[in-house]
TORPA-4810 file (N, C-alpha, C, O; in nm, 3 decimals):
<nodes>
NODE_1_-19.670_5.662_-3.846_-19.784_5.587_-3.811_-19.787_5.568_-3.648_-19.683_5.549_-3.584_I
NODE_2_-19.895_5.573_-3.598_-19.903_5.566_-3.450_-19.915_5.420_-3.413_-19.959_5.334_-3.489_C
NODE_3_-19.873_5.402_-3.289_-19.871_5.263_-3.228_-20.002_5.200_-3.232_-20.006_5.082_-3.268_K
NODE_4_-20.112_5.261_-3.201_-20.246_5.212_-3.195_-20.291_5.161_-3.336_-20.350_5.054_-3.347_K
NODE_5_-20.262_5.237_-3.438_-20.293_5.203_-3.575_-20.197_5.082_-3.615_-20.246_4.987_-3.677_L
NODE_6_-20.081_5.083_-3.587_-19.983_4.964_-3.620_-20.040_4.840_-3.554_-20.045_4.738_-3.622_F
NODE_7_-20.081_4.841_-3.431_-20.127_4.722_-3.359_-20.256_4.675_-3.426_-20.277_4.555_-3.438_L
NODE_8_-20.338_4.763_-3.467_-20.462_4.730_-3.536_-20.442_4.665_-3.661_-20.500_4.560_-3.690_F
NODE_9_-20.357_4.728_-3.743_-20.337_4.669_-3.880_-20.272_4.539_-3.880_-20.306_4.456_-3.964_I
NODE_10_-20.178_4.509_-3.793_-20.106_4.380_-3.787_-20.175_4.286_-3.687_-20.122_4.179_-3.658_Y
NODE_11_-20.289_4.323_-3.635_-20.359_4.233_-3.531_-20.270_4.183_-3.428_-20.262_4.063_-3.405_S
NODE_12_-20.200_4.275_-3.361_-20.105_4.242_-3.254_-20.162_4.309_-3.125_-20.206_4.424_-3.126_V
NODE_13_-20.158_4.236_-3.021_-20.193_4.290_-2.889_-20.076_4.360_-2.826_-19.960_4.341_-2.862_R
NODE_14_-20.114_4.443_-2.728_-20.005_4.528_-2.669_-19.899_4.438_-2.602_-19.780_4.469_-2.614_N
NODE_15_-19.936_4.329_-2.533_-19.838_4.242_-2.469_-19.740_4.177_-2.567_-19.621_4.162_-2.538_G
NODE_16_-19.793_4.137_-2.685_-19.708_4.078_-2.781_-19.615_4.188_-2.836_-19.495_4.167_-2.850_T
NODE_17_-19.669_4.299_-2.863_-19.587_4.423_-2.906_-19.470_4.447_-2.809_-19.356_4.463_-2.852_Y
NODE_18_-19.499_4.451_-2.682_-19.396_4.467_-2.581_-19.283_4.360_-2.582_-19.164_4.389_-2.570_K
NODE_19_-19.331_4.237_-2.596_-19.226_4.121_-2.614_-19.154_4.131_-2.729_-19.034_4.105_-2.722_N
NODE_20_-19.205_4.167_-2.842_-19.129_4.186_-2.969_-19.033_4.300_-2.954_-18.917_4.288_-2.993_L
NODE_21_-19.077_4.410_-2.897_-18.994_4.527_-2.883_-18.873_4.491_-2.794_-18.757_4.518_-2.827_R
NODE_22_-18.905_4.426_-2.677_-18.793_4.392_-2.591_-18.688_4.298_-2.662_-18.566_4.314_-2.652_R
NODE_23_-18.747_4.204_-2.731_-18.655_4.108_-2.816_-18.563_4.186_-2.910_-18.444_4.157_-2.922_Q
NODE_24_-18.620_4.285_-2.976_-18.552_4.367_-3.077_-18.445_4.447_-3.007_-18.331_4.454_-3.052_F
NODE_25_-18.484_4.507_-2.894_-18.377_4.592_-2.822_-18.259_4.507_-2.772_-18.144_4.549_-2.777_I
NODE_26_-18.290_4.390_-2.727_-18.185_4.307_-2.661_-18.105_4.241_-2.763_-17.983_4.236_-2.747_Q
NODE_27_-18.165_4.185_-2.875_-18.087_4.105_-2.969_-18.087_4.153_-3.107_-18.033_4.083_-3.193_N
NODE_28_-18.145_4.269_-3.141_-18.140_4.318_-3.274_-18.235_4.237_-3.370_-18.337_4.183_-3.327_G
NODE_29_-18.198_4.231_-3.501_-18.278_4.166_-3.591_-18.260_4.021_-3.609_-18.271_3.970_-3.721_M
NODE_30_-18.232_3.951_-3.502_-18.218_3.800_-3.495_-18.357_3.744_-3.481_-18.441_3.801_-3.411_K
NODE_31_-18.383_3.632_-3.549_-18.523_3.565_-3.532_-18.534_3.507_-3.394_-18.436_3.467_-3.332_P
NODE_32_-18.660_3.504_-3.345_-18.677_3.441_-3.212_-18.670_3.295_-3.223_-18.709_3.235_-3.323_R
NODE_33_-18.615_3.233_-3.113_-18.601_3.089_-3.106_-18.690_3.042_-3.002_-18.693_3.096_-2.891_V
NODE_34_-18.767_2.937_-3.035_-18.861_2.871_-2.932_-18.772_2.816_-2.810_-18.655_2.780_-2.822_H
NODE_35_-18.841_2.816_-2.695_-18.774_2.770_-2.576_-18.750_2.615_-2.571_-18.661_2.566_-2.501_G
NODE_36_-18.833_2.544_-2.646_-18.809_2.393_-2.641_-18.724_2.351_-2.754_-18.719_2.230_-2.776_N
NODE_37_-18.657_2.431_-2.826_-18.574_2.389_-2.935_-18.466_2.293_-2.894_-18.385_2.329_-2.807_T
NODE_38_-18.458_2.173_-2.950_-18.357_2.080_-2.917_-18.397_1.986_-2.814_-18.318_1.897_-2.785_G
NODE_39_-18.516_1.994_-2.753_-18.566_1.903_-2.660_-18.653_1.794_-2.718_-18.728_1.818_-2.812_R
NODE_40_-18.645_1.674_-2.663_-18.731_1.563_-2.710_-18.856_1.562_-2.625_-18.850_1.560_-2.502_I
NODE_41_-18.971_1.564_-2.693_-19.097_1.567_-2.621_-19.109_1.441_-2.526_-19.062_1.332_-2.560_P
NODE_42_-19.179_1.461_-2.401_-19.189_1.350_-2.321_-19.278_1.234_-2.368_-19.269_1.122_-2.316_C
NODE_43_-19.362_1.262_-2.463_-19.441_1.163_-2.520_-19.397_1.107_-2.658_-19.475_1.045_-2.731_N
NODE_44_-19.277_1.130_-2.685_-19.218_1.075_-2.818_-19.197_0.931_-2.811_-19.158_0.880_-2.706_A
NODE_45_-19.223_0.857_-2.922_-19.194_0.712_-2.928_-19.062_0.694_-2.982_-19.004_0.772_-3.057_L
NODE_46_-19.017_0.578_-2.934_-18.877_0.537_-2.983_-18.900_0.464_-3.124_-19.013_0.430_-3.162_S
NODE_47_-18.788_0.443_-3.195_-18.795_0.378_-3.328_-18.857_0.245_-3.315_-18.942_0.206_-3.395_V
NODE_48_-18.813_0.169_-3.206_-18.877_0.033_-3.180_-19.022_0.046_-3.160_-19.097_-0.037_-3.211_K
NODE_49_-19.067_0.141_-3.088_-19.207_0.159_-3.059_-19.290_0.193_-3.186_-19.401_0.143_-3.206_G
NODE_50_-19.235_0.274_-3.264_-19.308_0.310_-3.410_-19.308_0.177_-3.492_-19.409_0.143_-3.555_I
NODE_51_-19.197_0.104_-3.491_-19.207_-0.025_-3.575_-19.313_-0.119_-3.516_-19.383_-0.188_-3.591_K
NODE_52_-19.325_-0.123_-3.385_-19.427_-0.217_-3.332_-19.565_-0.170_-3.366_-19.650_-0.254_-3.394_N
NODE_53_-19.595_-0.035_-3.365_-19.725_0.021_-3.401_-19.747_-0.013_-3.550_-19.857_-0.057_-3.584_V
NODE_54_-19.651_0.004_-3.639_-19.673_-0.023_-3.777_-19.703_-0.177_-3.798_-19.793_-0.214_-3.873_V
NODE_55_-19.621_-0.263_-3.728_-19.652_-0.407_-3.740_-19.794_-0.436_-3.696_-19.868_-0.505_-3.766_A
NODE_56_-19.833_-0.385_-3.581_-19.968_-0.410_-3.536_-20.073_-0.368_-3.632_-20.169_-0.442_-3.653_F
NODE_57_-20.058_-0.256_-3.690_-20.157_-0.197_-3.783_-20.162_-0.293_-3.910_-20.268_-0.334_-3.957_L
NODE_58_-20.043_-0.323_-3.959_-20.043_-0.416_-4.078_-20.117_-0.545_-4.048_-20.199_-0.594_-4.126_E
NODE_59_-20.080_-0.603_-3.923_-20.153_-0.737_-3.897_-20.298_-0.715_-3.879_-20.378_-0.799_-3.920_M
NODE_60_-20.338_-0.601_-3.815_-20.487_-0.570_-3.804_-20.555_-0.562_-3.938_-20.659_-0.622_-3.961_Y
NODE_61_-20.492_-0.486_-4.024_-20.553_-0.467_-4.157_-20.561_-0.591_-4.236_-20.653_-0.612_-4.315_T
NODE_62_-20.462_-0.676_-4.216_-20.474_-0.815_-4.288_-20.582_-0.894_-4.236_-20.652_-0.961_-4.313_E
NODE_63_-20.603_-0.893_-4.106_-20.707_-0.974_-4.047_-20.852_-0.911_-4.069_-20.944_-0.987_-4.101_D
NODE_64_-20.874_-0.782_-4.054_-21.001_-0.719_-4.045_-21.045_-0.633_-4.167_-21.164_-0.608_-4.187_Y
NODE_65_-20.950_-0.591_-4.244_-20.988_-0.497_-4.352_-21.024_-0.574_-4.481_-20.936_-0.627_-4.549_A
NODE_66_-21.159_-0.577_-4.514_-21.197_-0.645_-4.628_-21.184_-0.561_-4.752_-21.196_-0.616_-4.862_Y
NODE_67_-21.159_-0.433_-4.743_-21.128_-0.349_-4.861_-20.989_-0.382_-4.917_-20.960_-0.355_-5.033_L
NODE_68_-20.906_-0.441_-4.835_-20.761_-0.466_-4.889_-20.773_-0.553_-5.014_-20.690_-0.535_-5.103_R
NODE_69_-20.861_-0.639_-5.030_-20.875_-0.729_-5.137_-20.900_-0.644_-5.261_-20.842_-0.670_-5.365_R
NODE_70_-20.992_-0.535_-5.252_-21.028_-0.457_-5.371_-20.942_-0.343_-5.398_-20.946_-0.288_-5.508_Y
NODE_71_-20.861_-0.302_-5.300_-20.772_-0.191_-5.322_-20.630_-0.236_-5.334_-20.595_-0.336_-5.271_L
NODE_72_-20.546_-0.170_-5.410_-20.413_-0.217_-5.428_-20.327_-0.159_-5.322_-20.252_-0.065_-5.350_D
NODE_73_-20.331_-0.210_-5.196_-20.258_-0.165_-5.083_-20.138_-0.261_-5.065_-20.153_-0.382_-5.051_I
NODE_74_-20.015_-0.198_-5.066_-19.893_-0.272_-5.039_-19.857_-0.252_-4.895_-19.887_-0.149_-4.835_K
NODE_75_-19.791_-0.353_-4.839_-19.749_-0.353_-4.698_-19.628_-0.253_-4.685_-19.549_-0.237_-4.778_P
NODE_76_-19.619_-0.192_-4.576_-19.514_-0.093_-4.554_-19.390_-0.169_-4.493_-19.383_-0.187_-4.371_M
NODE_77_-19.303_-0.211_-4.572_-19.179_-0.284_-4.522_-19.058_-0.200_-4.539_-18.947_-0.251_-4.527_T
NODE_78_-19.073_-0.070_-4.568_-18.949_0.016_-4.586_-18.908_0.078_-4.457_-18.810_0.153_-4.458_D
NODE_79_-18.974_0.053_-4.344_-18.939_0.120_-4.213_-18.824_0.052_-4.159_-18.776_0.087_-4.052_L
</nodes>
């Protein structure tokens, strides 16, 4: 099978093919690992921040959600 047909069948562009080929030549049949593996995102919330958001949403729904009376919604206290 020729390279052009291979790229067409698998919907791979030439640059992606070159990157995959270089990865294979350097590392063999190991899976590719993303560069951000193990890093925490800069916009991640702490556990305390998540609990504050959940508490706010629960208070908001208690004050403003009229559907709560008609639906069987239990508060989230397991966090």
